[in-house]
N, C-alpha and C positions, 0 to 999 in steps of 0.2 A: 347728195352730195354727205359727207359726215362732218360733226362739228361738234364743239365742248360749248355746251349753254350752259345758262343759269338761270334758273324759273324765278328765283328770289335772290336778294341781299344775302352773301353769309359767308360760311367756312368754306376749306377748300373742298371739300367733301359735297357740296352742293353740285358741284360741278357734274356732267353727265354727257356722254359723248351719244348724239342721234343724228336720226337720217332728217334732214331737210332740204328744202324745196332750192333750186341753185339761186343764188342773189340778181337781182335786176341788173341792167347796163347801161346807166342813163348815157346822154348823148356824148357826153366828155369821161368815161368811164372807162377804164380797162378790166375785164375780166382774168385774174389771173389765177393760174394752178399752182396751188404754193406745197412747193415738196419742203420746206422746212419753217420754222418761226420760233421766238421764243418767251418767256416770258420774264417779265421787268416787274421791279416794285410798284410801279402805278398800277400796273395791271391789278394785282392783288388787292391794292386799294379800292379798286372801282369793284371788283368783284366782292369788298366789304361794304360796299356802298357808303365809304369815306367820302365820296365827292360828290355825291346823289344832289347836293343843292346844286351844284354847275353844274352835272352830264349827270341827268337821268336817263338809266336806261328802260326800254320798252321792251319786255319780257314777252318770250324766252330770250335771250342778250346771246352775242357770243363776241367776247372778248380777242383782246389781243393786237399788240401796234407793230410789229415786224415779220417780214415777210423776206424770204428771197424764192422765186417761184418761177414759170413762164405764163408768156402769155396766152391766152386762151382765144381771148375773142376781144375783138374794140365798138366802141361807140362810133355813133355817125360822125362827130368831130371830131375824132381823134387821130392826128398826123404821125406822129414820133415814133408809136409804137406799132408793132404788129404781130401777127401770131405767130409763136417759137421764140419770138424776144425773151433773154434771160434778165427777168428786173430784178429790183428788190425797193422798199420803201418801210417807211414809219408809217401810215396812214394817220390819220387825223383823230383826237382822243373823241370825236363827234361821230367819227364812221371809223370803228375798230373792226376787229372780226376776222383777221387771221389765226384764229385758233380751228380751222376748218379748213377743208379740202379746196375750197376757192373762195375767192372775193371780189368783192367790185371796190376799185382805188381809182378816186380822181386823177386823171393824167398828169397833171401838174404834182403829185407827191410821190411818184415813179420817178426813177432811173436804170438806165441799162446796170445788171449786177457788175462789180469787179471780175475781170475776165480771169483772173488769177486764185480765187475761193471759192469752193465750193459749196456749193446750197448750203451744207450746215456752217459753216463758216462764214457766210454773209449774212444767214440769220440772225447772228447775235451782234451787227455792226450797227444797224438804222440808227434806234432808237438812243443808243448811248452816243453814238458819232452825233447827231446830230447836238444832243445835249451839250457833248464835250465842244461841239464847235462853237454854240450859242454863248456859252459861258467864257470861251478864249479867244474866241476872234470877234468878239461883236463888242462894243459900249463899256470901256475901251478896248481894243485888241492885245496881247501879247506882241512885246516888242526886241528883239535880240538882245539879250543881257540881264534881263528882268529876272527878279526870283518871284517864282511859281509857288506855292503850297495850292496842293492836290491831298483834299481829304481821301482817306478809305481810297487809298490806292491801288487797292486789289479788288474791289467791287467792277461792275459792268462802267459806269461811267469813269471811275478811278483809272482805269485799264487804257482807254483811250485817252484820258484827260493828259496824263502822262505823255503817253506817244505824242501829243497832240504839241504840247509845252515844251516837248525838246525839239520837234520839227520845226516849231519858231524859234529855236537857240535861246532858250529862257535855263535857265539855272533851278532846276526841278527839285523840291521835297516833296515827303509824299507822309501820307500815316498810313499803319498798319498793323496787324500782329508780328511776332519773330519769324511765326514759321511760313509767312510769304514777303521777306524782305526779298529772298533770291529772286522771287518774281518780279519785284516790279524797280527791282534794280535792273533785270535785264532788259525791263521794257524803257530804261532812261533815267529812271530819279537818282538823281547825285547825292541826294540827303534822305535818310529813312529814321523816323520816331517810329520807335516802339508803343504804342498810346496807351501800352496795357504797364509802363511801367513810368513813363515821361509824358510831360504834356508840351504838347509842339512851342504853345506861345511862352514857355520859358524855356527854350533852350536852341528856339530856332532865330535869326535876326530878320528885321525888319522886311516886309513882303511886299512886291509889288500889287499882285494877286491872291485870291483866294479863293479856290472850287469849293463851296461848302456845301456837303453832302449829307449832314447830319442832321441838325435841325437846330431849332431855335434853341436848344440847350448850349449851342457854341456860336452862337452869333456875335456875343461879347468877345469870347477868346479868339474867335475870326476877327473883328473889330481891331483887338488887343495887339495880333501881331501885323498888322499893316503900317506901314509907313504914310504919311501924309500923302492926300492924292491918290492912295491906292484904290485897289477896285475888290470889290465881295460881289463874288456870282455864290447866290444861294440860289441849289436845287432841291430842297426839302423844306417843306413847310412845317413840317412835325405834324402833320392833321390829324394822323392816327391814333396818336399821345392826346390828341384837343378833344378830339371824338368821344374817346373811350374817358378821359375825365370830366368834359361838361357837355357830351351830347351833340347831336349832330347840328344842332341848333347854335348853340352858343359857343360850340367848338370853333368853328371858324371865325366867329367874331372877336372873338379872344385871341386867333394867331391873328389875324388882323390888326387887332390892338399891338400885337407884338411886335410884330411889321414896322408899323407906322413908327414905334418908340425906336427901331433900328433905324430907320431912314432919319428921323430925328437926329438920333450921334450922329451918324454918319456927314450931315451936313453941318453942324457943329464941330467937327474935326476932317472936316473935307478930304469925305472918302465917296466914293460912287457906290453903292448898293442896288443891286437888283436883286428880285427874285426871278430866277429864268424858267422859261416854260420852252422846249424845243416847238423848233416850225417843225413841221409838215411839209418839206420843200424837197422836191424832186432836183433842183438846181444845186441846192446843198450836195446830196444826195453822190452828185454826179462825181463834184469836187470830192469828196471822200472816199469816188471810185480809184480816180486818179491817184491820191495817197495809198490805198490798199494796194493797188498793183505794183507801186512803187516799191510797195515795202515798207515802206515809213510806218502804216499802223498796221498792226496783223491782231487778229482777235483771236481772244480768250476765253475757250470753253471748257469748261468744267464738264457738265452732264449730259449725254443726250439722249432722249426719252422718246419711245412712241408718242402718236396722241393719246392710245391710251391711257398712257402715264400723266397728262395730265394734274392731276392732282397730286400726284408727289411731285412733281415738275414746280407747284404752287409751292409747298410743302418747304419745298429747299430753298427757294427765295425767301420765303418771310421768315427765313432760320437765320435770315442775314448774315451767313457765314459762309457764303459761294465764293469760289474764286473765277474773276470773270461771270461770265453765261452761263445758263442752261436754258439747250437749246431743245424745242420739240420734231423731232422728224415725221412729216407726213411720207414720203416718197423715198424710199433707201432706194 
């Protein structure tokens, strides 16, 4: 099979397209022929080696944690899927590998693909959908009438977060540049703050929930805008900046210290503060598929590139200026 691989951590240019052996299929695994995948910020961080202390890659490594495709074969203990099923998944960060023509995925991390979506559309949603779900549906969940701030509303998680919060009957505010205001309002945002001209913590009323996706520089302001008893769900650790400033050893230590401070302030002020990591859950993907089929959540795809364009796809995501997702198509 063809796959995009790295032989060492580093820049996007380290990625190469190679012919590799097919992945092995364990008893509880499903072998999927990948029709489309996507590039997420977490993929670029893994490629750079920012997470190497947590998840160290054996080289050569295949990255990628989104897929939409068709079941090719199943392990002997698999009973929920069969060859020919159209599926989608966001595999565990310990077993990525979707930037390839085939990938072996644990059965519990798969669900049937939304029938209303193409493979390109479906490939854009699993990781960001599961992330938004973990932020807004868990610990504590959003309830009707609450005020929710979704930061970076035009990004991958933001576009889904706005739609999910609106589905939960919340009053949704978001931040983005002026050029993306029409997009986020079309997704359901009630109030839009142009971060280039206004500070959201100075103009928004107190919020019940904040989906924070910028990093430590915004933790203080995110808590400033929360009412007592509010909930801060942060998905951005700020690891790249910390590693760049303090190195791969002391960077994570500095971030842990900063998070400890945020948690301490949260306790003092009666706030629920969480750093959220999405679960690789087939069950949750099944529920997201229902929302997609109902038209409640729709994908936002900015670019579609072939596997040969994986370097360009990584550069686009690292620019931080994409609207929604960058998808990589393997079968047209």
